[in-house]
C-alpha positions in Angstrom: 11.3 -14.4 45.2 8.9 -11.5 44.9 11.8 -9.2 43.8 12.8 -11.8 41.2 9.2 -12.0 39.8 8.9 -8.2 39.8 12.1 -7.9 37.7 10.9 -10.5 35.3 7.6 -8.7 34.9 9.3 -5.4 34.3 11.6 -7.0 31.7 8.6 -8.6 30.1 6.9 -5.3 29.8 9.9 -3.6 28.2 10.5 -6.4 25.7 6.8 -6.5 24.7 6.9 -2.7 24.2 9.8 -3.0 21.8 8.3 -6.1 20.1 5.1 -4.2 19.4 6.6 -0.9 18.4 9.3 -2.4 16.2 6.8 -4.4 14.1 6.5 -1.6 11.6 10.2 -0.9 11.3 12.5 -3.9 11.7 11.8 -7.6 11.2 15.0 -8.6 13.0 14.3 -6.6 16.2 10.7 -7.8 16.1 11.7 -11.5 15.8 14.4 -11.2 18.5 12.0 -9.5 20.9 9.2 -12.0 20.1 11.6 -14.8 21.0 12.7 -13.1 24.2 9.0 -12.3 25.1 8.1 -16.0 24.8 11.2 -17.0 26.8 10.5 -14.6 29.6 6.8 -15.6 29.7 7.6 -19.3 30.0 10.4 -18.8 32.5 8.2 -16.6 34.6 5.5 -19.2 34.5 8.1 -21.8 35.7 9.2 -19.5 38.5 5.7 -18.8 39.7 4.6 -22.4 39.1 1.5 -21.1 37.4 1.3 -23.6 34.5 -2.2 -24.5 35.5 -3.4 -21.0 34.9 -2.2 -20.8 31.3 -4.9 -20.9 28.6 -4.6 -22.5 25.2 -7.6 -21.6 23.1 -7.4 -22.8 19.5 -4.6 -25.2 20.4 -6.2 -28.1 18.4 -6.3 -26.3 15.0 -2.9 -24.8 15.7 -1.5 -28.2 16.5 -3.3 -29.8 13.5 -1.7 -27.3 11.1 1.7 -27.8 12.7 1.4 -31.5 12.2 0.4 -31.0 8.6 3.4 -28.8 8.0 5.8 -31.4 9.5 4.2 -34.1 7.4 4.7 -32.0 4.3 8.4 -31.7 5.2 8.8 -35.4 5.8 7.3 -36.2 2.4 8.9 -33.3 0.5 10.8 -33.6 -2.7 13.7 -31.8 -1.0 13.3 -32.3 2.8 16.4 -30.3 3.9 15.3 -27.3 1.9 11.7 -27.7 3.1 12.7 -28.0 6.7 13.8 -24.4 6.8 10.2 -23.3 6.6 9.3 -25.0 9.9 10.9 -22.2 11.8 7.8 -20.2 10.8 5.7 -22.4 13.1 7.4 -20.7 16.0 5.6 -17.5 15.1 2.4 -19.2 16.3 3.8 -18.9 19.8 3.0 -15.2 19.6 -0.7 -15.9 19.9 -0.4 -17.8 23.2 2.3 -15.6 24.6 0.3 -12.4 24.0 -3.0 -13.7 25.4 -1.4 -15.2 28.5 1.1 -12.3 29.2 -1.6 -9.6 28.9 -3.9 -11.5 31.1 -1.3 -11.5 33.9 -2.3 -9.0 36.7 1.4 -8.6 37.5 2.0 -7.0 34.1 -0.8 -4.6 34.7 0.7 -3.6 38.0 4.1 -3.1 36.4 2.5 -0.9 33.6 0.7 1.2 36.2 3.9 1.7 38.1 5.7 2.7 35.0 3.0 5.3 34.1 3.0 6.7 37.7 6.8 7.2 37.6 6.5 8.8 34.1 3.8 11.2 35.3 6.1 12.5 38.0 8.7 13.6 35.4 8.6 16.8 33.4 8.2 15.0 30.0 5.3 13.0 31.6 3.6 16.2 32.8 3.9 17.7 29.3 2.6 14.5 27.7 -0.4 13.8 30.0 -1.2 17.4 31.0 -4.4 17.6 32.9 -4.9 13.9 32.6 -1.9 13.3 34.9 -4.2 11.8 37.5 -6.0 9.5 35.0 -5.7 5.8 35.4 -3.1 4.0 33.3 -4.4 1.8 30.4 -4.5 -1.9 30.6 -1.6 -3.7 29.0 -3.8 -4.7 26.1 -4.9 -1.1 25.4 -1.4 0.1 25.9 0.0 -2.3 23.2 -2.9 -1.5 20.8 -2.0 2.2 21.2 1.6 1.3 20.3 0.5 -0.5 17.2 -1.5 2.5 16.0 1.2 5.0 16.9 4.0 3.0 15.2 1.9 2.5 12.1 1.1 6.2 11.9 4.8 7.1 12.1 5.5 4.5 9.4 2.7 6.1 7.3 4.3 9.5 7.6 7.5 8.1 6.3 5.7 6.6 3.3 3.9 9.9 2.6 7.3 11.7 2.7 8.6 9.2 0.2 5.8 10.1 -2.2 6.5 13.8 -1.7 10.2 13.2 -2.6 9.9 10.6 -5.4 6.4 11.0 -6.7 3.7 8.4 -7.1 4.1 5.7 -9.7 3.3 2.1 -10.2 6.9 1.6 -11.0 8.0 3.2 -7.7 5.8 1.9 -4.9 6.4 3.3 -1.4 7.4 0.9 1.3 7.6 3.1 4.3 10.1 1.7 6.8 10.0 -1.8 5.2 11.7 -3.5 2.3 8.6 -4.1 0.1 5.4 -2.2 -0.5 3.2 -5.3 -0.1 4.4 -5.8 3.5 4.0 -2.1 4.2 0.4 -2.2 2.9 -0.5 -5.4 4.7 0.6 -3.9 8.1 -1.2 -0.6 7.4 -4.4 -2.4 6.4 -4.7 -4.2 9.7 -3.6 -1.2 11.8 -6.1 1.2 10.2 -8.9 -1.3 10.9 -7.9 -1.4 14.6 -8.0 2.4 14.7 -11.4 2.4 13.0 -12.8 -0.1 15.4 -11.6 2.0 18.3 -13.3 5.1 16.9 -16.5 3.4 16.0 -17.0 1.3 19.2 -14.8 2.8 22.0 -14.1 6.5 21.7 -15.0 8.4 18.6 -13.7 11.7 20.1 -10.1 10.7 20.4 -8.3 13.3 18.2 -4.9 11.6 18.0 -6.5 8.3 16.8 -8.4 10.3 14.1 -5.1 11.9 13.0 -3.4 8.5 13.0 -6.3 7.0 11.0 -6.1 9.7 8.3 -2.3 9.3 8.0 -2.6 5.5 7.7 -5.5 5.7 5.2 -3.5 8.1 3.1 -0.4 6.0 3.1 -2.4 2.8 2.4 -4.0 4.5 -0.7 -0.5 5.6 -1.9 0.9 2.1 -1.8 -1.2 1.3 -4.9 -1.7 -2.2 -3.4 -5.1 -3.5 -4.5 -5.3 -6.6 -2.4 -4.7 -4.4 0.7 -7.4 -2.0 -0.4 -9.8 -5.0 -0.9 -8.9 -6.4 2.5 -9.5 -3.0 4.1 -12.9 -2.7 2.4 -14.1 -6.0 3.6 -12.8 -5.3 7.2 -14.6 -1.9 7.1 -17.8 -3.6 5.9 -17.7 -5.8 8.9 -17.3 -2.9 11.3 -20.0 -0.9 9.7 -22.4 -3.8 9.7 -21.9 -4.3 13.4 -22.1 -0.6 14.2 -25.1 0.3 12.1 -26.1 -1.9 9.1 -27.5 1.1 7.2 -24.1 2.6 7.0 -23.0 -0.2 4.7 -24.9 1.5 1.9 -22.6 4.5 2.2 -19.5 2.5 1.2 -20.2 2.9 -2.6 -20.5 6.7 -2.0 -17.3 6.7 0.0 -15.5 4.7 -2.7 -16.8 7.1 -5.4 -15.6 10.1 -3.4 -12.2 8.6 -2.9 -11.9 7.9 -6.6 -13.0 11.4 -7.6 -10.4 13.0 -5.2 -7.5 10.7 -6.0 -4.6 11.4 -8.2 -4.3 9.6 -11.6 -2.1 6.6 -10.4 -4.6 5.7 -7.7 -7.5 6.1 -10.2 -5.8 3.8 -12.6 -5.3 1.1 -10.0 -8.9 1.4 -8.8 -10.2 1.0 -12.3 -8.0 -2.0 -12.9 -9.7 -3.9 -10.0 -12.8 -4.4 -12.3 -10.7 -5.1 -15.4 -10.5 -8.9 -15.8 -8.0 -8.3 -18.7 -5.5 -6.6 -16.4 -2.1 -8.1 -17.1 -1.3 -8.7 -13.4 -4.6 -10.5 -12.9 -4.0 -12.7 -15.9 -0.6 -13.5 -14.4 -2.2 -14.5 -11.2 -4.6 -16.8 -13.1 -1.6 -18.4 -14.8 0.0 -18.9 -11.4 -3.1 -20.5 -10.0 -3.4 -22.8 -13.0 0.2 -23.9 -12.4 -0.6 -24.4 -8.7 -3.6 -26.6 -9.6 -1.4 -28.7 -11.9 1.2 -29.2 -9.2 -1.4 -30.0 -6.6 -2.9 -32.7 -8.9 0.5 -34.4 -9.0 1.0 -34.1 -5.2 -2.5 -34.0 -3.7 -2.1 -35.5 -0.2 0.7 -33.8 1.5 2.1 -31.6 -1.3 5.6 -31.5 -2.6 7.1 -29.6 0.4 7.9 -26.0 1.1 9.9 -24.1 -1.5 9.3 -26.9 -4.0 8.1 -24.6 -6.7 11.7 -23.9 -7.7 12.4 -27.6 -7.9 9.4 -28.7 -9.9 9.1 -25.7 -12.3 10.9 -27.5 -15.1 8.2 -30.2 -15.0 5.7 -27.6 -16.3 7.3 -26.0 -19.3 4.0 -24.4 -20.4 4.3 -22.1 -17.3 8.0 -21.4 -17.5 7.6 -17.6 -17.7 5.6 -17.6 -14.5 8.0 -19.8 -12.5 11.0 -17.8 -13.5 9.5 -14.5 -12.4 7.7 -15.5 -9.2 8.7 -17.5 -6.1 5.2 -17.8 -4.7 1.7 -18.3 -6.3 0.0 -15.2 -4.9 -2.7 -17.0 -3.1 -2.5 -18.5 0.4 -4.7 -21.5 -0.4 -3.1 -22.3 -3.7 0.4 -22.0 -2.2 -0.5 -24.2 0.7 -2.1 -26.8 -1.6 1.2 -27.0 -3.5 3.4 -27.0 -0.3 1.2 -29.1 2.1 -1.5 -30.7 0.0 -5.1 -31.4 1.0 -4.1 -32.2 4.6 -2.4 -28.8 5.0 -5.1 -26.8 3.4 -7.9 -28.4 5.5 -5.9 -27.8 8.7 -5.1 -24.2 7.7 -8.8 -23.5 7.0 -9.9 -25.1 10.2 -7.7 -22.7 12.2 -9.1 -19.6 10.6 -12.7 -20.8 10.7 -12.4 -21.7 14.3 -11.0 -18.3 15.2 -13.6 -16.4 13.2 -16.5 -18.3 14.7 -15.3 -17.8 18.2 -14.5 -14.1 17.9 -17.8 -13.5 16.0 -19.7 -15.0 18.9 -17.7 -12.9 21.3 -18.8 -9.8 19.5 -22.4 -10.9 19.4 -22.3 -11.8 23.1 -21.5 -8.3 24.2 -24.7 -6.3 24.8 -24.3 -2.5 24.8 -25.4 -0.6 27.9 -26.8 2.9 27.7 -25.7 3.3 24.1 -22.0 2.5 25.0 -20.2 -0.6 23.7 -18.3 -2.5 26.4 -14.5 -2.2 25.9 -14.0 -5.9 25.1 -16.5 -5.7 22.2 -14.4 -3.2 20.2 -11.3 -5.4 20.7 -13.1 -8.4 19.3 -14.4 -6.4 16.4 -11.0 -4.9 15.7 -9.5 -8.4 15.7 -12.3 -9.9 13.6 -12.1 -7.1 10.9 -8.2 -7.1 10.8 -7.9 -10.9 10.5 -10.7 -11.0 7.9 -8.8 -8.3 5.9 -5.7 -10.4 6.1 -7.5 -13.5 4.8 -9.1 -11.4 2.0 -5.8 -10.0 0.9 -4.4 -13.5 1.0 -6.7 -14.4 -1.9 -4.4 -12.4 -4.2 -1.1 -12.5 -2.2 0.8 -15.1 -0.2 0.7 -13.0 2.9 0.7 -15.9 5.3 4.4 -16.4 4.3 5.2 -12.8 5.1 6.7 -12.8 8.7 5.9 -9.2 9.5 2.3 -9.5 8.5 1.6 -12.9 10.0 3.2 -11.9 13.4 0.9 -8.9 13.6 -2.0 -11.2 12.6 -1.2 -13.6 15.4 -0.9 -10.7 17.8 -4.3 -9.3 16.9 -5.8 -12.8 17.0 -4.8 -13.1 20.7 -6.4 -9.8 21.9 -10.0 -10.9 22.2 -8.9 -13.8 24.4 -7.2 -11.6 26.9 -8.9 -11.4 30.3 -8.7 -8.4 32.5 -8.2 -9.2 36.1 -11.2 -7.1 37.1 -13.7 -9.5 35.6 -14.1 -13.2 35.3 -14.7 -14.8 31.9 -18.4 -15.1 31.0 -20.1 -18.5 30.6 -20.3 -18.2 26.8 -16.6 -17.5 26.4 -15.6 -20.3 28.8 -17.8 -22.7 26.9 -16.1 -21.7 23.6 -12.6 -22.2 25.0 -13.5 -25.6 26.3 -14.8 -26.7 23.0 
């Protein structure tokens, strides 16, 4: 039995490694490994009979939103077409799989064993150098490092694309992904995780500084304004927690970036404040269309993918409905697809998460000027998820599988328990509520 559990844990570690690393490169591999990770986690729980040890924070808002989506499908104008969207609910399982898997002491032991074996090899000695005797990271820190590493590699590819093809609004870089918005959305969250690490955990880590600069450069080169805005809000949160006076430096930083940027980036930055910008006006038209549809289907919406079905009912918006398949705003899109019930359930999920993680960050008191490790993880998650929600005011990023899977991943990290400590009273109380 012990051998069987050991093999399951080793397989779990390998699949989680591929799942985390592939998030910046292949949606197919990421989804397959995400499914396998959940399957291994549940099967291992069955084998070890440890169901009572599993934790399900936020299960009520997650369940509420799932029920709202099912109701939207049942009452949809085209139920078979709308039903296809329900597979996205499976992505929520990433949140529970990550927080329970990384809290498992067996996974930590397997990771330490892997690192010890690697250190005995020639490549391992070259990689670790004088740190060959250093302790291996926790599974959580290991996977966070993979996120930063894979995002920085993807950023390099995006920078190379600019070097080859140039920078233009008509030729947006997408890195290793199919579309620039997904590329920018992933970079936006990864760069905030790296920034949180440097601000609250270890500001002297050179490779994370290099990764941060690469990701920031690529993010700027995507010319994606909602990702820039999300990053700005996330950075504002980190600076406010670190030293509120630093917030006043953000305008100086933005001015410096503007002054040093090439013309295409300057033009995009200037357009943020231009209410007459054509793309902003198109978004306003899409939101007006969404409001008109919502008024006709206010309770549970008209079902997922219904925009293509009802667009002929709103001829005054025909140009918009022909050009776009979503309404470029998470709340407007959900109002159309799931109605008032879905929007309220969706908002309750994010408000519950933000409140809990905010109190986690406040509940960690620094000692001797150093921030405890868990606090930086909570702040990384808080800033990245807030950036996701901010970007979602101008883009339907909750329907982007690559972005939402990383979001659920980062959401789970503050809830991971290290086996070396017991959960504090505040956190236990929050999880019971």
